[in-house]
N, C-alpha and C positions, 0 to 999 in steps of 0.2 A: 503416325500421329493420332492414333486411335484414342490414346488417354488425354488429349490436348483440348478438351471442351470444360466448358464452365462448370463450378459444382453449386451456383447460387448460393456464395458465401454469407449473404447476407450485407456485405461490405461493398464498397466501390471506390470510384475515384477520388471523392470527396472524404472519404475516412481519413482518420489519421491513425498514427501507430500506436496513440494511447487508447484510441476506441476498440482497435481490434485485441487488444490485452485487457479489454475490460472482461472482470470475472477471471482470468488467468494469473494464479500465483506461481512466480519463478522461484520463490523461497529455495534454498538449497542447489539452485542450477549456478552452471558457470559460463558465460560468454566472451567470446575473443571478437571484437569488432576492429577489423585493420579501416584505417580513415575513420576511426569512433569520434575526433574530435571536431569535426567541419561541416558543414553542410548535413547533408542527409545523416551521415555517419554519426554527428553530434545528437542527433534526434534520435539516432537508435540507441546509442549509448543512454540517452535519457529516459527512454521508454523503457528498456531492458531492466535498466537499474530500478527505476520506480516499480516495476513490477516484483523486485526483490532478487533478481540476480545480481552475480557476483560478476564484475564487468572487467574485462581487460581489452585495453587499446594499444597496439604498437601503434607506434609514430616514429616517421622520419625526423620531426622536429618534437621532441618530447617536452620541451621546455614550453612553446605556445599549447601543447597537447595539455600537459597538467594545468594550464592557466584556465584552458576550456571546461575541462572536464571537473575539475575540483574534485573534491570526494566522492564523485559519483564512481569513479574506474581507475582499476591502477593502470599504469602506462609506463610502457616498455617500448625500448629503443628497436625502429627495424626501418630498413632500406629494403624494398621488393626488388628493386633494381641490382640488388648485390646478393648473391646466393649465400655468400657466408655470412654475412648480417642475418638472414634467415636461418641458416644453421646457428647461429648463436642464441639467438631469440629462442629458437624451439628447445635447444639442448638447455637452456637454463628453467625455462616452463617445464619441462620433463622432468627437470633434477628436484623440483618445487614438490612433487608428486601430486600436483593439481589434476582432475579430471576437467574435460570440456564437453557441454552439454550439446553446445551452439557455436558454429564460427560463421561470421559473417564477413564475407570478401567483398569490403565496400571501398578500399583504396583504389584510386586509379587517375590516370590523367587523361587529356583529352586535346585531340588537335593540336598537339607542341611541334615546335619545330623539330625538323629531323634530329633524332638523336640515337646515340649507340650505348649501350651498357653492355655489363658482363662479356659475353663471348664476341661481343660484336653486334648484338641482337638489336633489332629495332625497340625502341623505347616502349610503344604503347604494349607489344605482343610479349616484350619481357617485363613491364610493371603490372599491366593488367592480367595477363595470362600465368607467364610461367613463374613469377614470384608466387603469387599464390598456389600454383600447381605443386611449387616446392614446399610453402609452409603447410598445406593441410596434409601432405605426405610425410612431412618431419614430424608434425602433433599425432600421425595415427595412434601409437602407443597412448596418449592423453585423451582420445574420445570415449566417452563414455559407455561403459560395457551394458548400460540400460538403455543404449539408443543414443544418437546425436543426429541433427543436425546441420548440413552444412549449405550456406547460402551465398549464390555468386550473384553480385548485380550486375546483371547486363545492361541492355538497353534495346531500343528500339532501333539506335544505331546500327545494330546488326543487319538491318535491310539493305545496307549499301555494299556489304561484301561478304562472300562465304570466304571458307579457308583460303587461302592464296598459293597453293601447294606449289607453284611454279616458282614462285619469288614469296616467300612468306615475309623475307628479313627485309625486303622493298630495296634491293641490291642495285635493281634496275629501274631507276626513277622513283622519287617518294610524293605520296600524296598524304597530308597530315588527316583527311576524314576519312579515307580509304584503310589507314593504319588502324584509326582508332575505331571503326566499323569491324574490322577483322578480328580486333581484340573482343570487341564485344560477341562475335561469334563463337569466337573461343572459349570464353565465359560460359556460355551456353551449353556448350558441347563439355564442357570440363566435367560441368554436374550431370548430366546425362550419363556420361561412361564412370563417374566415379557412384552412382548410385548403382548402376548396374554390379560392379566390382564390392561395394559395402554393404549393399541391403541385406543379405544373408548375415552379417554382423551386426545388423540395426543402424548403420548409419547410412541416412537418406539425403538427398540432395536435390537442392533446388535452384533455378536460375531467374532470376525477377527483374522486367521491365519496371523502375521507379516511377516513370512518368517524365513529363516535360518538367523541370524546377532549375530556377536559377541559383545557382552555387557557387564558390569558388572554382569548381570543375571548370568553369567557362573563362579561366583567367587568360587562356592562350587565345581568346577569339575577341577580336576589337569591336569595342562599341557600335562601329557602323555595320560590320558584319552582322551583329546579333538583332540592329534594327531592321536591316534588309531581310533577315531569315524570319522576322516576323516575332524573334522571341521576347524583346523589349519593344515599349512604345518609344518615340522620340523625347519624349518626356524621363525616359528610363525607366517607367514602370512595366511591371511584368504582365505578358500579352494574357489576353483569356484563354482561359484554357489550361495555363499554365497552375502547378501545384505548388502549395506552400513545402517547405523543409519536412515540415511534421507529416502531411501528406504523403510525401514522396518517400518518408522512410517505411509508411505502412505496408506495402506489399513485402519487404524484407523481412519485418517483423511479425506479419501475418505468416509466412512460408516458414519461418523459423518456430512457432508456436502453436499454429492454429490446430485444434483437435482433428480438425474436418481433412489434415492431410497423413494421420495415422495409416501408417499403412501403405502409404502412397510416396513417390519421389520419380525424380527424372524428369522433372516437370519445370516447362516456362510459364511465369506465373506474371500477370499484370493485375491493377486494380483491386488488388486484396483477391484474386481469385485465379482460376486457372486461364490461361490465354487460349483464344481460339486460334485455329490457322489463318493466317493470314490470306485475305482474297482480296487485297488492294495492295498497292504500291505506296498508299500513304502511312506512312510512319506514325502521323498522329492519330488513325485509328487503330493502330496497334496490331496485336495478335503476333505470331511467331513466323518466319518462313522455313520453309522444310530444311534449307541446308543447315539450320540452328539446331534441330531436333532429329537429325539423319545418325542413326547408332554408328554405321562402319564409318561415318566420317570423324566421329567421337572417338572411337577404338585409334582411327589413325593419329588423330591427334594426340591422344594419352601416350600411343606408341614414341611418339616423335618428342613430347615433352619430358617423357621418362629418358627420352636418350641424351636430349640436351641437360638436363637437368641431374642425369645419373641418379635418378630416386624413382621409387615404385614400391610403394607400402602396400599396396591393395590388391596387385594382380596375385 
């Protein structure tokens, strides 16, 4: 974790996606943002489009997605829990001849009831990790020859679990928070190994913790539990320390565009800067746990993911 140290970027927890793009012109650039029509993803789409980028938004529900993004982005149908859906989207995109400068892997699920998709895979691992693994590998030919950045939205939730090598798919008992946590560790490890494999070709990858934000991601968490967790007040207001969606989108946008990160990659970021190694168990303080930036763990996860999806365009 020798490179996991702040750069003093000039931004912080209160910065917005629009702040970090001040002075950055993305005209002529193309971005793809999964989940780009809701919550943090919608703010990411707005910010990138506002800076001049052409944005593509894959969505499981294209109708509502089109209503949300309007003229800001082109919407495509995609179900990350269905690898055939991933294949169809990627092939159509490649057939168009378009290139990609930015991919933001922002779609995801959190703390949902036990669900199995694909080959009987646990849904958090499948949707949050394997779907994005497959998508990026499928889109490899479209990544700009001039250099591209792939940003995976992780979470401080990774504090709760490393990769559960003895039972990744939760065959022996299910815990919705551990399932979510494992998938967020997987997001960070994916970025780490993708960067190692892609750096020589100009493909750099980052993982980000967006901060604590109230979005539709919490749809499976009952109101009473959100109050007990201290996320909202009894009156339904967001708790102190929680970010707005525009602030929550800032770190992903910063990682995707900041000149300070030129020549860097494989890093876990938070609050619009590189995160420091975690020194406490307090997720609100943040930082990154050793198991989420472990190169051997990242390589092992990549190998397993390639085996499960039958895809590996980078090795």
